[in-house]
C-alpha angles and dihedrals in degrees: 000000000000110000092199119082120216116247110256115244112234106180095165092048089049090050095049098043100037101036118010101044096043091046093051092048092050094046100041107028105040095095120112089243090059127030096327124228096288095041094048091048092051094047094044095049092044089073098060091037094053091043090049091051089050090053091045095056101031100044109041093183090065097049098118096045092047091046092050090049091052092049090050092052092046090052090051090050091048092053091052100041096043091043093233116174108285091230087077089063089065090048091051093046091054096040098061098058090037090057090049092050092050088048090055091053094045092048090052091051089051091053099261106109108192093207090062090056096043104038110006098053135120093253092060107024134032091248096174093055092045094050091047090053092046091052092049090052094041089236100123096106092050091048091052089053090052090050089053089052091049088052089053090051088050091054086050091061088062091049088053090050092049093052094044093045090053094046092046094048093047092047098046109026104062103134127095113277117252093039134109090247091053091053092048092050091047089053091049091048091051091052094047092049091073100060095029099045115005098050096046089047090053091050089051090052090052089050090053090050089050089050090054092046093050089049091051091047093050096045099041107023090228118147124234093257089053092051103046121075111244123223090253092052090047091053091050091056094053 
């Protein structure tokens, strides 16, 4: 029995707290007759920061992701509150995913492929059965090469995010930081980032998973139902 419980995924909660609520506050409450530019920015960014801290302390396995998210939000707040040139917002937006992508490549070189942990893992795939089949067919080396390629594709999703973040920030946030217009543009950019960046990135991740599955199928002959871990098997491993 595994004494640790997996952190529950709450995509809709993440979307509401980290994107929708902050965006609405920035776009609707930044006027001087309401919260003002600084007040609205502080209140808006408090939501993802508090939620990130909650994730940081309640789900230890997500520490680094939550911490990086908090740092990113704090940098955004610093640019607005300190009235730093808005062009640095675009640099910051591109830098975070770029750092993650480089981290994926470095980890792979050090022998810790992130794709193996995320997609080719015992909680998602029947790794033991797959590796037994690969060994029987003498296809283990080729499969490892394909995993390396999948890891490269995964790093590519971060490069896509970095480029799109930069383009989106440069196209939308054009006003001087610390102003009502800056806040409104920041809110709009945050909203647009979901359909323009998050959804395509998710589709890319699904494509990478499909690539791994097709590779497993070709090299082992196993069917999808033989590869994926069933709910019963997952419960037995806990």
